[in-house]
C-alpha positions as CSV (number, residue, x, y, z in Angstrom):
1,M,-19.3,5.3,13.3
2,E,-16.1,6.8,14.0
3,P,-14.2,8.2,10.8
4,R,-11.2,5.9,10.6
5,V,-9.3,2.7,9.0
6,S,-8.1,0.7,11.0
7,L,-6.8,-2.3,8.7
8,I,-6.5,-2.5,5.5
9,T,-6.4,-6.2,3.7
10,L,-5.2,-7.2,0.8
11,G,-6.1,-11.0,-1.1
12,V,-3.0,-12.4,-2.7
13,E,-2.2,-15.2,-4.8
14,D,0.8,-15.6,-3.2
15,L,1.3,-14.9,1.1
16,A,4.9,-15.6,1.1
17,R,5.8,-13.7,-1.7
18,S,3.8,-10.5,-0.6
19,R,5.4,-11.0,2.6
20,A,8.9,-10.6,1.1
21,F,7.8,-7.8,-1.1
22,Y,6.3,-5.9,1.7
23,E,9.4,-6.7,3.8
24,K,11.8,-5.9,1.3
25,L,10.0,-2.4,1.5
26,G,10.5,-1.9,5.2
27,F,7.4,-3.7,7.1
28,K,7.4,-5.5,9.8
29,A,5.4,-8.5,10.6
30,S,3.9,-8.9,13.3
31,S,4.0,-12.3,15.6
32,I,0.0,-12.7,15.3
33,G,-1.4,-14.6,12.0
34,G,-1.0,-17.8,12.6
35,G,0.7,-18.2,9.2
36,E,-2.5,-17.9,7.5
37,V,-2.6,-14.1,7.2
38,V,0.4,-11.3,7.7
39,F,-0.2,-8.4,9.9
40,F,2.2,-5.1,9.1
41,Q,2.1,-2.3,11.7
42,A,1.3,1.2,9.2
43,G,1.4,3.8,10.9
44,G,-2.0,4.1,13.1
45,L,-3.1,1.3,10.8
46,A,-2.4,-2.4,9.9
47,L,-1.5,-3.8,6.5
48,G,-3.1,-7.3,6.3
49,L,-2.0,-10.0,3.7
50,F,-4.7,-12.9,3.9
51,P,-4.5,-15.2,0.5
52,R,-6.9,-13.8,-2.1
53,E,-9.5,-17.1,-1.9
54,S,-9.6,-17.2,1.8
55,L,-10.1,-13.2,1.9
56,A,-13.1,-14.0,-0.7
57,C,-14.3,-17.1,1.4
58,D,-14.2,-14.5,4.4
59,A,-16.1,-11.9,2.7
60,K,-19.0,-15.1,1.5
61,V,-18.2,-13.3,-2.3
62,S,-16.6,-14.9,-5.4
63,A,-12.6,-14.3,-5.6
64,E,-13.2,-14.5,-9.8
65,G,-12.5,-10.9,-11.3
66,S,-9.7,-9.4,-12.6
67,G,-8.6,-5.7,-14.0
68,F,-9.0,-2.5,-12.3
69,R,-10.4,-3.0,-8.8
70,G,-11.1,0.7,-8.1
71,V,-9.1,1.5,-4.9
72,A,-5.3,2.8,-4.9
73,L,-3.4,2.8,-1.5
74,A,-1.0,5.8,-1.2
75,H,2.1,6.7,0.4
76,N,2.7,10.0,0.8
77,V,6.6,11.0,1.1
78,R,8.5,14.4,2.7
79,E,10.1,15.2,-0.1
80,K,9.1,16.0,-3.9
81,A,12.8,13.7,-4.3
82,D,11.6,11.1,-2.5
83,V,8.7,10.3,-5.1
84,E,11.1,8.6,-7.4
85,A,13.1,6.7,-4.6
86,V,10.3,4.8,-3.2
87,I,9.5,3.9,-6.5
88,A,11.8,2.5,-7.6
89,E,12.7,0.9,-4.3
90,A,9.4,-0.9,-4.9
91,E,10.3,-2.2,-8.6
92,A,13.7,-3.0,-6.9
93,A,11.5,-5.3,-4.5
94,G,9.5,-7.0,-7.1
95,G,6.8,-4.4,-8.1
96,R,5.7,-3.1,-11.1
97,V,6.2,0.4,-12.2
98,V,2.3,1.7,-13.3
99,K,3.0,5.7,-14.0
100,P,6.5,7.1,-13.3
101,A,6.8,9.7,-11.4
102,E,5.7,13.2,-12.5
103,D,4.6,16.5,-11.4
104,A,0.4,16.8,-10.7
105,P,-1.8,19.5,-11.7
106,W,-2.2,19.7,-7.9
107,G,1.0,21.3,-7.3
108,G,2.8,17.9,-6.0
109,R,4.4,15.0,-7.7
110,S,3.0,11.5,-7.5
111,G,3.5,8.1,-9.5
112,Y,2.4,4.3,-9.2
113,F,3.5,1.2,-8.7
114,A,1.4,-2.4,-8.5
115,D,3.0,-4.7,-5.7
116,P,2.9,-8.7,-6.6
117,D,-0.7,-9.0,-7.3
118,G,-1.4,-5.9,-9.0
119,H,-2.6,-3.9,-5.7
120,L,-2.0,-0.2,-6.7
121,W,0.0,2.0,-4.6
122,E,0.3,6.1,-5.5
123,V,3.4,7.2,-4.3
124,A,3.0,11.2,-4.2
125,W,4.1,14.4,-2.3
126,N,1.4,16.9,-1.2
127,P,2.6,20.3,-0.8
128,H,-1.1,20.6,1.0
129,F,-1.2,17.5,3.1
130,P,2.4,17.5,5.7
131,L,3.3,14.7,7.3
132,G,3.6,14.9,11.4
133,E,6.7,13.4,13.1
134,D,5.0,10.1,13.4
135,G,4.6,10.3,9.4
136,G,0.8,10.5,9.7
137,L,-1.0,12.5,7.1
138,M,-2.8,16.2,8.2
139,L,-5.5,17.3,6.6
140,P,-5.5,20.4,6.4
141,A,-8.7,21.9,8.6
């Protein structure tokens, strides 16, 4: 297996609401999907939105369950002050601030918001993980 993530798919309760939320954050929907799933280009990978029940059915698992899912997506920013700005943008788009931005013990700054379906997003400025020209995360060797 090549070490790569190609697509992250989120199971959502209301596809139109979630699409609008991500579009307010600047994501541009692809023309593919046929209205039953929405895809956004997100740097070198894609973000997909799929109705929760349909995604569970596709994976042949139960859609029941709630609480912490054990997963958080992350959006790294170029400047320390951008953490607050992105979290405020997400809140204005309909997200919920879970953890306001704060300095982190590892030397950066981070906070969390949840999208309309409760999916956690960390917004982080990490001086140890520079971003390339294309916004791609550059892990140190």
